[in-house]
C-alpha positions as CSV (number, residue, x, y, z in Angstrom):
1,X,-23.6,-114.2,-10.5
2,X,-26.5,-116.5,-11.3
3,X,-29.6,-115.6,-9.5
4,X,-31.3,-117.6,-6.8
5,X,-34.0,-119.3,-9.3
6,X,-31.2,-120.2,-11.7
7,X,-29.0,-122.1,-9.1
8,X,-32.5,-123.7,-8.2
9,X,-32.7,-124.8,-12.0
10,X,-29.2,-125.6,-12.2
11,X,-29.2,-127.8,-8.9
12,X,-32.4,-129.8,-10.4
13,X,-30.6,-130.8,-13.6
14,X,-27.6,-132.0,-12.2
15,X,-30.2,-133.7,-9.4
16,X,-31.7,-135.3,-12.5
17,X,-28.0,-136.3,-14.5
18,X,-26.8,-137.7,-10.9
19,X,-30.2,-140.1,-11.1
20,X,-29.8,-140.9,-15.0
21,X,-26.3,-142.1,-13.9
22,X,-27.6,-144.2,-11.2
23,X,-30.0,-146.2,-13.6
24,X,-28.9,-149.6,-14.7
25,X,-26.6,-149.7,-17.7
26,X,-29.6,-151.4,-19.3
27,X,-32.9,-150.6,-19.4
28,X,-34.1,-152.6,-22.1
29,X,-33.1,-154.5,-25.5
30,X,-30.9,-156.4,-23.9
31,X,-29.5,-159.6,-25.3
32,X,-29.4,-162.7,-24.0
33,X,-27.7,-165.9,-25.1
34,X,-29.7,-169.1,-24.4
35,X,-28.0,-172.7,-24.8
36,X,-29.7,-175.6,-24.9
37,X,-28.4,-179.6,-25.1
38,X,-30.0,-180.4,-28.4
39,X,-32.9,-179.7,-31.2
40,X,-34.7,-183.1,-30.7
41,X,-35.8,-183.1,-27.1
42,X,-39.3,-181.9,-26.4
43,X,-38.2,-180.6,-23.0
44,X,-35.8,-178.3,-24.3
45,X,-38.0,-176.8,-27.6
46,X,-40.5,-176.1,-24.3
47,X,-37.5,-174.1,-22.2
48,X,-36.6,-172.3,-25.3
49,X,-40.5,-171.4,-25.9
50,X,-40.2,-169.9,-22.4
51,X,-37.3,-167.9,-23.0
52,X,-38.9,-166.1,-25.4
53,X,-42.4,-165.9,-23.7
54,X,-39.9,-164.1,-20.8
55,X,-38.2,-162.1,-23.3
56,X,-40.9,-160.5,-24.9
57,X,-42.5,-159.4,-22.1
58,X,-39.9,-157.7,-20.8
59,X,-38.8,-156.3,-23.8
60,X,-35.4,-158.4,-24.3
61,X,-34.0,-160.0,-27.1
62,X,-33.1,-163.8,-27.2
63,X,-30.4,-165.9,-29.3
64,X,-30.5,-169.5,-29.0
65,X,-27.3,-171.6,-29.2
66,X,-28.1,-175.3,-29.8
67,X,-25.4,-177.9,-31.2
68,X,-26.3,-179.3,-34.7
69,X,-25.0,-182.3,-33.3
70,X,-27.0,-183.7,-30.0
71,X,-25.1,-182.6,-26.8
72,X,-22.0,-181.8,-28.3
73,X,-19.5,-180.9,-25.7
74,X,-17.1,-179.6,-28.7
75,X,-20.4,-177.5,-30.4
76,X,-21.1,-175.9,-27.4
77,X,-17.7,-174.9,-26.1
78,X,-17.4,-173.0,-29.6
79,X,-20.8,-171.6,-29.5
80,X,-19.3,-170.3,-25.8
81,X,-17.2,-168.3,-27.1
82,X,-18.7,-166.8,-30.2
83,X,-21.2,-165.5,-27.5
84,X,-18.2,-164.0,-25.7
85,X,-16.9,-162.5,-28.9
86,X,-20.4,-160.8,-29.3
87,X,-20.5,-159.9,-26.0
88,X,-23.7,-160.9,-24.7
89,X,-25.3,-159.2,-22.1
90,X,-26.0,-162.3,-19.9
91,X,-26.4,-165.6,-20.8
92,X,-28.8,-168.9,-19.7
93,X,-26.8,-171.9,-20.2
94,X,-27.7,-175.3,-20.0
95,X,-24.7,-177.7,-19.7
96,X,-24.6,-180.6,-22.3
97,X,-22.4,-181.9,-19.3
98,X,-22.4,-180.6,-15.8
99,X,-18.8,-181.4,-15.9
100,X,-17.1,-181.3,-19.1
101,X,-18.7,-178.1,-20.0
102,X,-16.8,-176.4,-16.8
103,X,-14.3,-174.9,-18.8
104,X,-16.7,-173.2,-20.8
105,X,-18.4,-172.0,-17.7
106,X,-14.6,-170.6,-16.6
107,X,-14.4,-168.6,-19.8
108,X,-17.9,-166.8,-18.9
109,X,-16.8,-165.8,-15.9
110,X,-13.3,-164.4,-17.0
111,X,-15.5,-162.3,-19.6
112,X,-17.5,-160.7,-16.6
113,X,-20.5,-162.2,-18.5
114,X,-23.8,-162.8,-15.5
115,X,-24.4,-166.5,-16.2
116,X,-28.0,-168.0,-14.9
117,X,-27.5,-172.2,-14.6
118,X,-30.6,-173.6,-15.4
119,X,-31.6,-177.2,-15.5
120,X,-28.2,-179.2,-14.9
121,X,-26.5,-177.8,-11.9
122,X,-23.2,-177.3,-13.2
123,X,-20.4,-178.8,-11.5
124,X,-18.1,-175.7,-12.1
125,X,-18.2,-171.9,-12.4
126,X,-20.0,-168.8,-10.6
127,X,-23.3,-168.2,-11.6
128,X,-26.2,-165.3,-10.5
129,X,-29.0,-168.1,-9.9
130,X,-29.6,-171.4,-10.6
131,X,-33.2,-171.9,-11.6
132,X,-34.4,-175.9,-12.2
133,X,-36.3,-178.7,-10.4
134,X,-35.3,-181.7,-8.4
135,X,-34.6,-184.9,-10.7
136,X,-34.3,-186.7,-7.1
137,X,-38.0,-185.9,-6.0
138,X,-39.5,-186.6,-9.6
139,X,-37.8,-189.9,-9.7
140,X,-39.1,-190.5,-6.3
141,X,-42.5,-189.2,-6.7
142,X,-43.6,-190.8,-10.6
143,X,-41.7,-194.0,-9.5
144,X,-43.8,-194.2,-6.3
145,X,-46.8,-193.4,-8.5
146,X,-46.5,-196.3,-10.6
147,X,-45.7,-198.5,-7.8
148,X,-49.3,-197.8,-6.5
149,X,-50.8,-197.8,-9.7
150,X,-49.0,-201.7,-10.0
151,X,-51.0,-202.4,-7.0
152,X,-47.6,-202.3,-4.8
153,X,-46.8,-205.4,-7.0
154,X,-45.5,-206.8,-10.0
155,X,-42.6,-206.6,-12.7
156,X,-40.8,-203.3,-13.6
157,X,-38.8,-202.3,-16.4
158,X,-36.5,-199.3,-16.1
159,X,-35.3,-196.8,-19.4
160,X,-32.8,-194.9,-18.3
161,X,-31.3,-191.5,-19.9
162,X,-27.6,-190.6,-20.8
163,X,-25.4,-192.6,-18.3
164,X,-23.7,-190.4,-16.3
165,X,-25.9,-187.3,-16.9
166,X,-27.0,-185.4,-13.6
167,X,-30.7,-185.7,-14.5
168,X,-30.6,-189.7,-15.3
169,X,-28.2,-190.1,-12.0
170,X,-31.1,-188.1,-9.6
171,X,-33.9,-189.6,-11.5
172,X,-33.0,-193.3,-11.1
173,X,-32.0,-192.5,-7.6
174,X,-35.2,-191.7,-6.9
175,X,-36.7,-194.8,-8.3
176,X,-34.7,-197.0,-6.1
177,X,-35.1,-195.5,-2.9
178,X,-39.3,-195.7,-4.3
179,X,-38.4,-199.4,-4.4
180,X,-37.6,-199.7,-1.1
181,X,-41.7,-198.9,-0.1
182,X,-42.4,-201.9,-2.3
183,X,-41.2,-204.8,-1.7
184,X,-43.2,-206.8,-3.9
185,X,-42.2,-204.6,-7.1
186,X,-39.5,-206.7,-8.8
187,X,-37.2,-204.4,-11.3
188,X,-36.5,-206.6,-14.0
189,X,-33.3,-204.4,-15.8
190,X,-32.4,-200.8,-16.2
191,X,-30.8,-199.8,-19.5
192,X,-30.0,-196.6,-20.6
193,X,-32.0,-195.7,-23.9
194,X,-30.3,-192.3,-23.8
195,X,-33.5,-190.1,-23.5
196,X,-34.4,-191.1,-27.3
197,X,-37.7,-192.1,-28.5
198,X,-36.2,-194.7,-31.1
199,X,-33.7,-196.4,-29.1
200,X,-36.1,-196.7,-26.3
201,X,-38.3,-198.7,-28.7
202,X,-35.1,-200.6,-29.9
203,X,-34.8,-201.5,-25.9
204,X,-37.9,-202.3,-24.6
205,X,-38.3,-204.7,-28.3
206,X,-35.3,-206.6,-27.0
207,X,-36.1,-206.8,-23.5
208,X,-39.6,-208.1,-24.1
209,X,-38.0,-211.3,-26.0
210,X,-36.5,-211.7,-22.7
211,X,-39.2,-211.1,-20.0
212,X,-42.5,-212.3,-20.8
213,X,-44.6,-210.5,-18.2
214,X,-43.7,-206.8,-17.7
215,X,-46.1,-204.8,-15.1
216,X,-44.5,-201.2,-15.3
217,X,-42.2,-199.3,-17.0
218,X,-40.6,-196.2,-15.5
219,X,-38.5,-194.1,-18.4
220,X,-36.7,-191.3,-17.2
221,X,-38.4,-188.7,-19.9
222,X,-41.3,-188.5,-22.0
223,X,-39.8,-189.7,-25.4
224,X,-38.8,-192.7,-23.8
225,X,-42.0,-193.4,-22.1
226,X,-43.5,-193.0,-25.9
227,X,-40.8,-195.1,-27.1
228,X,-42.1,-197.7,-25.0
229,X,-44.9,-197.6,-25.6
230,X,-45.0,-198.0,-29.1
231,X,-42.8,-201.0,-28.5
232,X,-45.6,-202.8,-26.5
233,X,-48.4,-201.8,-28.6
234,X,-46.3,-203.4,-31.8
235,X,-46.2,-206.4,-29.2
236,X,-49.7,-206.2,-28.9
237,X,-48.8,-206.2,-24.8
238,X,-50.0,-204.0,-22.1
239,X,-47.8,-202.2,-19.2
240,X,-48.7,-199.4,-17.2
241,X,-46.0,-196.4,-18.2
242,X,-44.7,-193.5,-16.5
243,X,-42.1,-190.9,-18.1
244,X,-41.4,-187.4,-16.9
245,X,-41.0,-184.3,-18.0
246,X,-44.3,-182.9,-18.9
247,X,-44.3,-182.9,-22.5
248,X,-46.9,-182.0,-24.7
249,X,-46.6,-185.7,-26.4
250,X,-46.9,-187.0,-22.8
251,X,-50.0,-184.7,-22.1
252,X,-52.1,-186.5,-25.0
253,X,-50.6,-190.1,-24.1
254,X,-52.4,-189.3,-20.9
255,X,-55.5,-188.1,-22.7
256,X,-55.4,-191.2,-24.9
257,X,-55.1,-193.6,-22.2
258,X,-51.7,-195.1,-23.4
259,X,-49.2,-193.3,-21.0
260,X,-50.0,-193.6,-17.1
261,X,-48.3,-190.5,-16.0
262,X,-45.6,-187.8,-16.1
263,X,-43.2,-186.1,-13.4
264,X,-43.4,-182.2,-14.7
265,X,-40.2,-181.0,-14.9
266,X,-41.9,-177.6,-15.7
267,X,-39.6,-176.3,-19.5
268,X,-41.5,-174.0,-19.8
269,X,-41.3,-172.2,-16.3
270,X,-37.6,-172.7,-16.2
271,X,-36.7,-171.0,-19.8
272,X,-39.3,-168.3,-18.4
273,X,-37.5,-167.8,-14.9
274,X,-33.8,-168.4,-16.2
275,X,-34.2,-165.2,-18.8
276,X,-36.4,-163.4,-16.3
277,X,-33.3,-163.6,-13.7
278,X,-30.8,-162.7,-16.2
279,X,-32.9,-159.6,-17.3
280,X,-33.2,-158.8,-13.6
281,X,-29.6,-158.9,-13.0
282,X,-29.1,-156.6,-15.8
283,X,-31.7,-154.2,-14.4
284,X,-30.1,-154.2,-10.8
285,X,-33.2,-155.7,-9.6
286,X,-33.3,-158.7,-7.2
287,X,-32.4,-162.2,-7.8
288,X,-33.3,-165.5,-5.9
289,X,-30.2,-167.0,-5.6
290,X,-31.6,-170.8,-6.2
291,X,-35.3,-171.3,-7.4
292,X,-36.2,-175.1,-7.4
293,X,-39.6,-175.9,-8.8
294,X,-41.8,-178.3,-6.9
295,X,-42.0,-182.0,-8.2
296,X,-45.4,-182.7,-9.7
297,X,-46.8,-186.0,-11.1
298,X,-49.3,-185.2,-14.0
299,X,-52.0,-188.0,-14.5
300,X,-55.4,-188.0,-15.9
301,X,-56.7,-186.3,-12.8
302,X,-55.1,-182.8,-13.4
303,X,-53.7,-182.9,-16.7
304,X,-55.9,-180.0,-17.8
305,X,-53.6,-177.2,-16.8
306,X,-51.2,-178.6,-19.3
307,X,-53.0,-179.6,-21.9
308,X,-52.4,-175.7,-23.4
309,X,-50.5,-175.0,-26.3
310,X,-47.0,-173.6,-25.4
311,X,-47.5,-170.2,-27.6
312,X,-50.7,-169.6,-25.0
313,X,-49.1,-169.5,-22.0
314,X,-48.4,-167.3,-19.4
315,X,-44.7,-167.1,-17.8
316,X,-44.9,-167.7,-13.9
317,X,-44.8,-164.4,-11.9
318,X,-41.3,-163.9,-10.5
319,X,-43.0,-163.2,-7.1
320,X,-44.4,-166.5,-6.9
321,X,-41.6,-168.5,-8.2
322,X,-39.2,-166.7,-5.9
323,X,-40.7,-168.2,-2.9
324,X,-39.9,-171.9,-4.3
């Protein structure tokens, strides 16, 4: 028979064992798969850096899955299957197409892998959380800022992103609602340049031949805004240009005085928070169902906070972001 001290010692050991079993399955070193759309868009480069920063600070590991052909649906589907076979602990997912990638989301759900949806809200599937920004609000605020800078009058061109993409639909919808408040701003043309710098340059070169007077250009992302600026400079013409995403090239152009403004889509914060949400879920910590970052317009008055190399930026505090 055990004496009282030994029984007490055994009870203590059993309590420790029970506490250990009650801990989350992962304490650190979690393997997070991060999916983004392409290798070319600076926004996704920054998002990946945000994911890396969050993973490093929380002692987790990130593997990036990026289609070699931009926005390739078959390639992203193949990458999803690879991640399922490799049994990633969690997934941070930017769908290349918010509708077409529905079957891929269902596969991830069927594999019981926690998925955080980032940037483009998926049309299908079950997610632990959504992290993004309001494309509509960014379109509305950035366009309103442009029209105000134009003095509330003049001719404007719109460079759209990829037709049918959720970001493009909502950003252009925001622009059209902004136009309602500025009856003396005339929309000359609205054409897609597929979020690509070179395509935007070519589209603008063609549009400038048709329209001798262009006062403002609203580009649905920064890459197209930079392409439009290059086209204007090549033709020795001037117009106010605004973009969206808050990329480094946009901040540099604002500093140089060639870009009026950019709507801050904050890819770094989205990458941080999406990865933090995935790790928190695995560790049994509370996760906010939806984080929508506030829409902010960046111009010459407030660009300084973003004029910092990405590698020197710090992720936002989860507690602060979860309040949004």
